[in-house]
Backbone bond lengths (Angstrom), bond angles and torsions (degrees), N, CA, C in turn:
res aa  C-N    CA-C-N  psi(-1)  N-CA   C-N-CA  omega(-1)  CA-C   N-CA-C  phi
1 M - - - 1.465 - - 1.526 109.66 -
2 T 1.310 115.64 128.98 1.461 120.82 -179.27 1.520 110.22 -72.89
3 S 1.317 116.93 134.90 1.463 121.41 174.97 1.525 108.60 -113.00
4 F 1.313 115.42 156.05 1.449 121.30 -176.01 1.530 109.59 -125.01
5 P 1.326 117.95 152.53 1.462 120.53 178.16 1.526 110.84 -56.91
6 G 1.306 115.80 131.43 1.456 120.16 179.74 1.518 114.45 82.25
7 E 1.312 117.68 2.64 1.471 121.14 -178.75 1.527 111.03 -67.86
8 V 1.314 116.15 139.74 1.462 122.61 176.93 1.518 108.61 -123.08
9 R 1.318 117.01 134.27 1.465 122.33 176.68 1.529 109.15 -110.77
10 I 1.340 115.84 144.06 1.466 121.00 174.76 1.520 106.97 -124.60
11 I 1.321 116.29 117.97 1.461 121.99 -172.39 1.525 109.26 -112.68
12 P 1.342 118.84 115.60 1.459 120.10 177.63 1.529 111.01 -72.75
13 L 1.319 116.66 138.74 1.459 121.33 176.25 1.523 108.60 -103.80
14 R 1.307 116.33 106.09 1.453 120.81 -179.78 1.523 110.18 -98.92
15 G 1.324 115.58 166.22 1.458 119.85 177.54 1.513 114.53 95.20
16 I 1.343 117.91 4.41 1.468 119.62 177.11 1.532 107.90 -78.43
17 P 1.328 118.82 124.52 1.467 121.36 -176.93 1.526 111.92 -73.78
18 E 1.317 115.94 173.21 1.464 120.80 174.69 1.528 108.51 -59.17
19 V 1.317 115.44 126.27 1.468 121.21 -176.22 1.520 109.50 -89.58
20 R 1.322 115.42 137.07 1.456 122.08 179.80 1.529 109.54 -124.55
21 P 1.328 117.13 160.74 1.468 120.15 -179.96 1.527 111.94 -52.82
22 G 1.327 115.10 130.75 1.456 121.05 178.79 1.514 114.37 92.10
23 D 1.341 118.19 -9.48 1.465 120.23 179.50 1.526 110.83 -66.20
24 D 1.327 115.20 151.41 1.463 122.37 179.14 1.528 108.46 -90.32
25 L 1.308 116.90 97.82 1.460 121.21 -176.44 1.522 111.23 -65.60
26 C 1.314 116.92 -35.25 1.467 120.35 177.64 1.530 110.40 -59.95
27 E 1.313 116.70 -43.33 1.472 120.57 178.87 1.529 110.33 -64.07
28 F 1.323 117.22 -41.66 1.462 120.71 179.00 1.529 110.91 -60.58
29 I 1.318 116.17 -41.76 1.469 119.88 -179.09 1.523 110.85 -67.70
30 M 1.324 116.80 -40.67 1.457 120.15 178.85 1.527 111.16 -63.52
31 R 1.336 116.68 -39.19 1.466 119.93 177.20 1.524 110.59 -64.57
32 A 1.338 116.08 -42.36 1.463 120.28 179.76 1.526 110.77 -63.62
33 C 1.318 116.70 -38.11 1.470 120.54 176.41 1.526 110.11 -61.30
34 A 1.317 116.32 -44.63 1.466 120.50 -179.88 1.517 111.05 -63.04
35 Q 1.341 117.08 -42.17 1.457 120.94 179.77 1.527 111.06 -66.31
36 T 1.339 115.94 -33.48 1.457 120.62 -179.73 1.529 111.78 -79.99
37 G 1.327 116.21 -17.19 1.461 120.54 -175.83 1.507 112.34 80.22
38 L 1.338 115.43 28.36 1.463 121.21 -176.26 1.524 110.00 -111.51
39 E 1.314 116.20 132.10 1.458 121.70 172.32 1.525 108.36 -107.73
40 L 1.329 116.60 123.94 1.459 119.43 178.03 1.523 109.61 -63.26
41 A 1.327 115.53 136.33 1.465 121.13 -176.69 1.512 109.96 -125.76
42 A 1.315 115.98 160.07 1.460 121.13 178.56 1.518 110.10 -54.90
43 G 1.331 115.89 133.35 1.448 121.02 179.65 1.516 114.36 94.24
44 D 1.332 117.26 -9.56 1.461 119.79 176.03 1.526 109.79 -67.58
45 V 1.330 115.15 150.11 1.461 121.57 173.03 1.522 107.37 -117.54
46 V 1.314 116.61 116.51 1.461 121.77 178.33 1.531 107.63 -91.34
47 I 1.317 115.25 119.72 1.460 121.01 -174.59 1.526 108.59 -112.02
48 V 1.323 115.76 124.39 1.464 122.23 -169.91 1.522 109.99 -128.45
49 T 1.331 116.99 129.09 1.449 119.06 175.12 1.529 109.91 -68.94
50 H 1.322 116.19 142.40 1.462 119.30 -174.30 1.520 112.61 -64.42
51 K 1.353 117.64 -21.18 1.463 119.57 -176.65 1.523 111.85 -56.04
52 V 1.343 116.90 -45.86 1.460 118.77 -177.30 1.529 110.71 -71.89
53 V 1.327 116.25 -31.56 1.469 119.65 176.35 1.522 109.77 -66.82
54 S 1.326 116.57 -46.70 1.462 121.20 -179.81 1.522 111.11 -62.29
55 K 1.322 116.57 -42.48 1.467 119.82 179.30 1.527 110.71 -61.86
56 A 1.338 116.55 -46.01 1.469 119.94 -179.83 1.529 111.48 -62.13
57 E 1.334 115.92 -32.50 1.468 120.31 -178.49 1.530 112.73 -89.01
58 G 1.321 116.93 3.25 1.458 120.19 177.45 1.510 114.69 77.03
59 R 1.333 116.53 22.17 1.468 120.31 -179.72 1.535 110.32 -88.42
60 V 1.311 114.35 53.85 1.460 123.02 -179.97 1.515 107.66 -124.78
61 V 1.338 116.63 134.76 1.458 121.38 -174.57 1.528 110.07 -123.69
62 T 1.323 115.78 135.33 1.454 121.67 172.80 1.525 108.44 -88.89
63 L 1.316 116.46 123.20 1.467 120.38 -174.28 1.524 112.30 -63.06
64 G 1.318 116.70 -27.40 1.457 119.54 179.09 1.513 113.82 -62.46
65 E 1.337 116.51 -16.60 1.466 120.87 -179.64 1.524 112.55 -91.83
66 I 1.344 116.22 0.19 1.470 120.59 -175.52 1.525 110.85 -104.54
67 E 1.335 115.50 129.92 1.457 121.85 174.16 1.526 107.95 -100.07
68 P 1.336 118.13 110.12 1.467 119.78 -174.93 1.518 112.53 -70.62
69 S 1.319 115.60 145.74 1.456 122.52 176.95 1.530 109.67 -78.61
70 D 1.323 115.87 169.81 1.467 120.08 178.23 1.526 111.06 -59.99
71 L 1.333 116.88 -39.99 1.462 120.86 179.52 1.523 110.35 -62.53
72 A 1.327 116.88 -44.18 1.456 120.98 -179.56 1.524 110.83 -63.52
73 V 1.329 116.42 -41.70 1.466 120.97 179.67 1.520 110.53 -64.06
74 R 1.321 116.56 -44.35 1.458 120.65 -177.75 1.539 111.03 -64.25
75 F 1.323 116.72 -47.21 1.465 120.25 -179.97 1.520 110.57 -63.95
76 A 1.330 116.96 -40.35 1.454 121.10 -179.34 1.524 111.31 -64.87
77 Q 1.306 116.92 -43.00 1.459 120.69 -179.75 1.524 111.50 -64.86
78 E 1.317 116.36 -38.48 1.458 120.62 -178.58 1.522 112.98 -72.52
79 N 1.338 116.47 -21.10 1.461 119.40 -172.14 1.529 114.22 -126.91
80 G 1.317 117.36 10.92 1.453 120.37 176.90 1.511 113.73 66.59
81 K 1.330 116.76 38.19 1.465 122.12 -178.61 1.535 110.45 -107.98
82 D 1.305 115.44 167.09 1.462 121.52 173.08 1.526 107.44 -83.34
83 P 1.337 118.91 116.76 1.465 119.74 -176.44 1.527 113.16 -61.91
84 R 1.310 117.76 -27.03 1.472 120.23 179.04 1.525 110.39 -69.76
85 Q 1.335 116.39 -38.36 1.457 118.88 178.12 1.523 110.80 -71.14
86 V 1.329 116.55 -37.16 1.468 119.66 176.08 1.529 109.50 -61.27
87 E 1.319 116.84 -41.59 1.468 120.53 178.76 1.521 111.14 -63.66
88 A 1.337 116.92 -38.70 1.471 119.85 176.97 1.518 110.62 -59.98
89 V 1.334 116.43 -39.37 1.466 120.78 178.04 1.526 110.45 -64.67
90 L 1.317 116.69 -45.77 1.466 120.27 -179.03 1.522 111.33 -62.02
91 R 1.309 117.14 -36.20 1.464 120.46 -179.95 1.523 112.47 -70.36
92 E 1.327 116.72 -25.86 1.462 121.09 178.94 1.527 112.29 -88.86
93 S 1.337 117.02 -0.77 1.459 121.90 -174.52 1.519 111.75 -103.03
94 V 1.328 115.26 143.23 1.461 120.18 170.11 1.520 110.20 -104.15
95 R 1.341 115.86 -15.80 1.462 120.57 178.50 1.515 108.71 -156.18
96 V 1.326 116.49 127.40 1.453 120.86 174.26 1.526 108.14 -89.70
97 V 1.315 115.93 117.68 1.458 121.29 -177.94 1.524 110.67 -82.18
98 R 1.334 116.03 -42.36 1.466 119.60 -178.08 1.518 109.90 -158.16
99 M 1.321 116.38 134.27 1.460 122.90 170.68 1.518 106.29 -127.06
100 D 1.323 116.95 100.98 1.455 119.63 -173.11 1.523 109.83 -159.07
101 R 1.321 116.81 140.32 1.463 123.38 175.45 1.526 112.20 53.36
102 G 1.324 115.64 37.53 1.448 120.50 177.58 1.509 115.16 79.66
103 V 1.319 116.64 3.53 1.467 121.22 -178.98 1.525 109.21 -108.93
104 L 1.320 115.64 134.25 1.457 120.97 178.47 1.528 108.41 -121.02
105 I 1.321 116.02 110.29 1.471 122.51 177.75 1.518 107.42 -104.00
106 A 1.316 116.35 128.36 1.463 119.36 -174.78 1.521 110.80 -141.78
107 Q 1.312 114.38 158.79 1.465 121.26 174.05 1.521 108.56 -99.82
108 T 1.320 115.98 130.48 1.454 120.85 179.45 1.520 110.71 -86.48
109 R 1.313 116.28 172.28 1.467 120.40 178.42 1.527 111.46 -65.57
110 H 1.343 116.43 -18.38 1.463 120.05 177.99 1.525 111.89 -78.30
111 G 1.365 115.49 -17.97 1.451 120.88 -175.67 1.516 113.18 105.00
112 F 1.341 117.65 -5.59 1.459 120.95 -179.71 1.526 110.05 -72.65
113 V 1.319 116.41 138.39 1.463 121.78 173.29 1.523 106.62 -109.78
114 C 1.331 116.09 116.28 1.457 119.86 -173.70 1.522 110.64 -157.82
115 A 1.314 115.79 169.14 1.458 120.51 178.12 1.528 110.05 -66.07
116 N 1.336 115.36 133.45 1.464 122.40 172.79 1.529 114.27 58.69
117 A 1.330 116.62 24.39 1.473 121.60 178.94 1.531 112.01 51.40
118 G 1.331 115.80 29.46 1.458 120.01 178.55 1.508 114.77 81.46
119 V 1.336 118.37 -1.03 1.466 121.60 179.18 1.527 108.21 -74.18
120 D 1.341 116.63 129.27 1.464 119.40 -170.87 1.524 109.80 -147.39
121 A 1.337 115.55 140.51 1.464 120.54 178.37 1.527 112.27 -103.06
122 S 1.323 118.36 -6.28 1.460 120.07 -178.54 1.525 110.93 -75.67
123 N 1.335 115.06 147.04 1.471 122.30 179.67 1.520 112.57 56.39
124 V 1.336 115.09 32.34 1.466 121.51 175.63 1.519 107.19 -125.99
125 P 1.345 118.84 125.14 1.464 120.11 -178.27 1.529 111.57 -67.25
126 G 1.319 115.98 142.95 1.456 120.11 179.29 1.510 111.71 99.46
127 E 1.344 116.68 136.61 1.461 120.57 -177.18 1.530 112.50 -74.00
128 D 1.311 118.12 -26.59 1.461 121.82 -176.02 1.519 111.69 -112.56
129 T 1.320 116.42 39.66 1.459 121.23 -177.43 1.520 109.61 -128.24
130 V 1.318 116.48 137.70 1.462 121.15 175.36 1.516 109.50 -128.52
131 C 1.318 114.68 156.08 1.461 121.63 -179.35 1.522 109.08 -109.42
132 L 1.317 116.52 136.17 1.459 123.03 177.88 1.527 109.45 -103.17
133 L 1.320 116.55 163.99 1.463 120.00 174.12 1.523 109.78 -68.79
134 P 1.335 117.99 153.42 1.472 119.79 172.98 1.525 110.36 -56.82
135 I 1.315 116.45 150.45 1.465 120.19 179.76 1.520 110.81 -62.24
136 D 1.329 116.85 -42.81 1.472 121.75 179.37 1.521 108.08 -138.15
137 P 1.339 118.19 87.59 1.468 120.49 -175.97 1.529 114.08 -59.99
138 D 1.334 117.54 -33.00 1.467 119.38 177.26 1.531 110.70 -64.28
139 A 1.332 116.46 -43.11 1.463 120.30 177.65 1.523 110.57 -64.19
140 S 1.336 116.34 -38.32 1.463 120.05 177.93 1.524 110.52 -63.20
141 A 1.330 116.46 -42.32 1.461 120.88 178.68 1.524 110.90 -64.04
142 H 1.329 116.34 -40.52 1.470 120.47 179.80 1.527 110.78 -64.51
143 T 1.337 116.60 -43.29 1.465 120.29 -179.97 1.522 110.82 -63.24
144 L 1.322 116.42 -43.20 1.457 120.22 -179.44 1.524 110.49 -67.02
145 R 1.319 117.07 -40.94 1.472 120.36 178.44 1.527 110.90 -62.92
146 K 1.318 115.76 -42.22 1.465 119.68 179.61 1.523 110.50 -61.35
147 G 1.346 116.57 -41.64 1.455 120.30 -179.95 1.518 112.42 -67.29
148 L 1.327 117.30 -44.92 1.460 120.75 -178.56 1.529 111.60 -68.99
149 S 1.328 116.38 -40.88 1.467 119.61 177.86 1.522 111.01 -65.30
150 G 1.333 115.93 -38.40 1.456 119.63 178.23 1.517 112.24 -65.95
151 A 1.333 116.34 -36.20 1.460 120.37 -177.96 1.521 112.44 -76.13
152 T 1.341 117.08 -26.31 1.463 120.27 -174.05 1.521 113.69 -113.30
153 G 1.335 117.17 -19.51 1.456 120.58 -174.39 1.515 112.88 75.61
154 A 1.338 117.49 7.97 1.459 121.45 -176.90 1.522 110.87 -98.84
155 D 1.327 115.79 139.02 1.462 121.76 176.90 1.526 107.86 -83.39
156 I 1.324 115.99 98.55 1.454 121.25 -176.04 1.520 110.07 -116.87
157 A 1.330 115.65 175.32 1.459 121.99 172.69 1.524 108.37 -122.01
158 V 1.331 116.12 158.64 1.462 121.69 178.70 1.522 108.99 -130.69
159 I 1.322 116.13 134.72 1.463 122.18 173.67 1.518 108.24 -125.68
160 I 1.325 116.55 127.53 1.462 122.54 174.16 1.523 107.76 -100.75
161 T 1.337 117.02 134.65 1.453 120.80 -170.14 1.532 113.03 -121.69
162 D 1.317 113.96 160.14 1.458 122.83 166.15 1.524 106.79 -145.00
163 S 1.310 116.93 165.51 1.465 121.26 -179.99 1.518 109.96 -101.94
164 F 1.306 116.46 123.40 1.464 122.76 -179.59 1.527 109.61 -118.28
165 G 1.337 115.41 149.40 1.446 120.32 166.43 1.519 109.11 -80.35
166 R 1.339 116.39 172.30 1.458 120.74 -178.58 1.519 109.28 -136.53
167 P 1.328 118.57 136.28 1.465 119.98 175.83 1.527 110.38 -57.30
168 W 1.314 115.44 137.83 1.471 124.08 175.65 1.527 113.72 69.29
169 R 1.333 117.92 4.94 1.458 120.12 177.83 1.527 108.34 -129.07
170 Y 1.337 116.38 135.99 1.453 120.31 -179.93 1.523 110.16 -86.35
171 G 1.334 116.13 143.70 1.457 120.62 179.24 1.517 112.16 93.16
172 I 1.323 114.69 161.11 1.463 120.82 179.88 1.526 109.97 -106.30
173 T 1.322 115.87 160.64 1.454 121.06 178.01 1.527 108.86 -146.00
174 N 1.307 115.59 151.28 1.458 119.98 178.38 1.522 110.95 -68.10
175 V 1.320 116.23 140.22 1.456 122.34 173.13 1.526 108.60 -133.41
176 A 1.308 115.75 164.02 1.460 121.25 178.80 1.525 109.96 -87.07
177 I 1.327 117.06 125.11 1.464 120.72 173.99 1.525 111.51 -112.63
178 G 1.328 116.63 -9.63 1.462 121.69 175.76 1.515 108.80 -146.02
179 V 1.329 117.22 135.75 1.465 121.39 -174.39 1.522 109.44 -139.76
180 S 1.322 115.56 139.62 1.460 120.32 173.39 1.527 109.49 -150.56
181 G 1.332 116.38 130.27 1.453 121.11 174.13 1.509 115.68 89.07
182 I 1.333 117.44 5.20 1.457 120.67 -177.87 1.520 109.84 -144.25
183 E 1.311 117.26 141.08 1.456 121.52 173.74 1.526 107.36 -71.43
184 P 1.346 119.24 116.43 1.464 120.57 -173.57 1.514 114.69 -73.18
185 L 1.322 116.88 -17.04 1.459 121.82 -178.85 1.525 110.19 -123.79
186 A 1.321 115.55 144.00 1.466 120.86 172.80 1.516 107.12 -114.57
187 D 1.316 116.74 113.57 1.465 122.37 -173.91 1.524 109.92 -99.45
188 Y 1.329 115.57 112.24 1.463 121.06 -179.24 1.521 112.25 -101.91
189 R 1.313 116.76 6.06 1.463 118.88 -179.34 1.525 110.57 -63.38
190 G 1.323 115.13 138.17 1.460 120.63 -179.04 1.506 113.82 89.54
191 Q 1.347 116.69 -10.58 1.458 120.05 178.41 1.527 109.93 -94.04
192 P 1.330 117.55 151.60 1.468 119.91 179.43 1.523 111.00 -80.63
193 D 1.336 116.57 143.86 1.456 119.46 171.95 1.528 108.58 -80.74
194 Q 1.334 117.54 -172.03 1.475 119.70 -175.15 1.526 112.88 -67.03
195 W 1.344 117.22 -14.50 1.457 121.22 178.41 1.519 111.95 -103.74
196 G 1.345 116.07 6.21 1.451 119.51 176.91 1.514 114.84 88.61
197 R 1.344 117.47 1.50 1.459 119.54 179.14 1.522 109.45 -80.64
198 E 1.311 116.22 138.18 1.468 120.25 -179.58 1.525 110.00 -74.65
199 M 1.325 116.25 127.66 1.464 121.26 177.69 1.519 109.48 -79.13
200 T 1.312 116.21 135.45 1.466 120.52 -174.53 1.527 113.41 -119.31
201 A 1.321 118.34 -11.17 1.471 119.46 -174.54 1.526 113.53 -136.90
202 S 1.321 118.43 6.58 1.469 120.92 -172.54 1.528 111.04 -87.83
203 V 1.333 115.64 95.57 1.459 122.70 172.38 1.527 106.10 -120.98
204 I 1.318 117.47 112.69 1.453 122.72 -172.60 1.528 110.29 -93.45
205 A 1.333 115.81 131.03 1.468 121.61 178.63 1.531 108.54 -82.14
206 V 1.318 116.22 77.84 1.463 122.37 -174.48 1.526 111.60 -58.37
207 A 1.323 117.86 -46.64 1.462 120.63 -176.69 1.524 111.17 -62.96
208 D 1.328 117.08 -37.70 1.463 120.19 177.12 1.527 110.99 -66.36
209 E 1.325 116.84 -40.92 1.456 120.05 -178.93 1.527 111.33 -66.02
210 L 1.323 117.40 -38.95 1.460 120.32 177.29 1.534 110.64 -67.62
211 A 1.331 115.98 -39.13 1.467 120.15 178.08 1.523 110.37 -61.99
212 A 1.334 116.68 -44.54 1.462 120.98 -179.32 1.523 111.09 -65.26
213 A 1.316 117.04 -40.00 1.463 120.42 179.29 1.528 111.04 -62.64
214 A 1.319 117.15 -41.15 1.461 121.12 -178.49 1.520 111.78 -64.94
215 E 1.332 117.09 -31.35 1.464 120.91 -179.86 1.528 111.53 -58.91
216 L 1.321 117.46 -26.40 1.465 121.17 -178.83 1.521 112.02 -62.38
217 V 1.335 118.26 -29.07 1.467 120.37 179.37 1.525 112.14 -105.03
218 M 1.338 117.43 -17.28 1.462 119.99 -179.24 1.523 111.60 -82.60
219 G 1.337 116.69 -41.82 1.451 120.79 178.45 1.517 112.66 69.78
220 K 1.343 115.30 174.96 1.466 121.43 179.27 1.525 112.40 -104.38
221 T 1.320 116.51 -20.29 1.463 120.21 -175.15 1.521 112.42 -124.52
222 D 1.338 117.02 12.49 1.458 120.48 -174.07 1.521 114.31 -99.77
223 A 1.340 116.95 5.44 1.471 121.12 179.72 1.526 111.38 52.40
224 C 1.335 115.34 44.11 1.466 121.06 178.79 1.521 108.25 -127.39
225 P 1.335 118.20 86.16 1.459 120.83 -173.44 1.525 115.21 -85.29
226 V 1.332 117.49 -0.11 1.467 120.18 -176.20 1.526 109.96 -137.37
227 A 1.322 115.72 140.21 1.467 121.11 173.37 1.519 108.52 -138.77
228 V 1.310 115.58 155.72 1.462 122.11 176.63 1.525 108.19 -114.90
229 L 1.319 115.81 122.31 1.457 121.39 177.92 1.522 108.03 -101.77
230 R 1.317 115.14 125.52 1.469 120.65 -172.80 1.526 110.42 -127.49
231 G 1.333 115.76 138.10 1.456 120.46 173.51 1.516 114.30 107.77
232 Y 1.342 116.93 -13.12 1.458 118.32 -179.72 1.526 109.22 -83.31
233 E 1.319 117.18 128.28 1.465 121.59 -178.22 1.526 109.12 -90.51
234 Y 1.304 114.93 93.01 1.461 120.80 -178.20 1.525 110.48 -98.16
235 R 1.299 115.02 165.36 1.453 120.67 178.13 1.526 109.09 -89.05
236 R 1.329 116.53 123.27 1.458 120.86 179.27 1.527 109.98 -69.28
237 A 1.331 115.44 138.33 1.460 122.36 177.69 1.510 107.79 -166.17
238 A 1.329 116.64 165.00 1.463 119.64 175.87 1.525 109.10 -58.57
239 G 1.327 116.46 -45.89 1.457 122.03 173.99 1.517 113.64 79.56
240 S 1.329 115.50 148.31 1.461 122.23 175.64 1.520 108.54 -163.37
241 A 1.325 116.38 132.25 1.464 120.09 177.35 1.520 111.33 -69.31
242 R 1.314 117.30 -17.97 1.472 119.63 178.19 1.526 111.41 -63.40
243 E 1.331 117.06 -23.42 1.464 120.34 176.66 1.523 111.82 -66.31
244 L 1.341 116.89 -19.24 1.457 121.63 -178.63 1.529 112.44 -88.17
245 V 1.326 117.02 -9.02 1.464 121.13 -178.82 1.523 109.31 -82.82
246 M 1.324 115.95 128.43 1.473 120.39 179.70 1.525 110.05 -65.52
247 P 1.339 118.03 123.50 1.480 119.89 176.95 1.520 110.65 -60.44
248 A 1.326 116.20 145.51 1.453 120.79 -176.11 1.526 111.74 -57.68
249 E 1.331 117.32 -37.01 1.460 120.03 -177.15 1.540 112.62 -70.36
250 K 1.339 116.95 -15.54 1.456 120.71 178.21 1.523 112.94 -105.77
251 D 1.334 116.54 -2.52 1.456 122.01 -177.81 1.520 110.31 -78.56
252 M 1.322 117.57 106.93 1.466 122.24 -176.78 1.522 112.31 -79.58
253 F 1.326 118.16 -6.97 1.447 120.82 -174.37 1.523 113.25 -117.70
254 R 1.331 115.85 11.24 1.460 120.40 -178.78 1.519 110.09 -71.52
């Protein structure tokens, strides 16, 4: 197969079983690589949906164990929601940005602003079960990277993703919520463009762009929670998805 300068490949890893609390996600990924005939190589970026990370870490809640608050009951009744799930969202929130027209936008303890504070019932077994975000997605990414690098000897990066909506744009897209081994931002400020003009505002969310690209092969209904992105020349760094969160003092829409 002919390759071209700057070419990037995204390889879906299929065959990963349903993940349960306590499962070794690193082992599952290594098995999937073997089944796919893929050997992880230096410079690869392993992109993992947070659902399997959360499941392995036990971040799954049975709604029957939740006693909804008065606020959760009131919002649920007004909008045809399950008050227990609304309560789960409120418990995962440090700030409610908007509760209107059946939509609950909240800020999580990580600093992410998203629908339902990341609480989600899709791709989770059981009718009364929801999945929460990992407690520390950056730490989860670091642990997974350490395991995969140790098993393969390859210097790789790991990005953990979730799907967020965006103000003024319809539809959701994958973003990075956990990062390890890659600089999540590419800062071009101070550099000249092709016409020699100094760039003053160009900071590219590299980790988000890689996460979004991987979603094209992972899908939402294809049971493919992991992909390997190969060929992109990224800057090595410890990395942290917290670098992608807009600081409060710069947030014009808070």
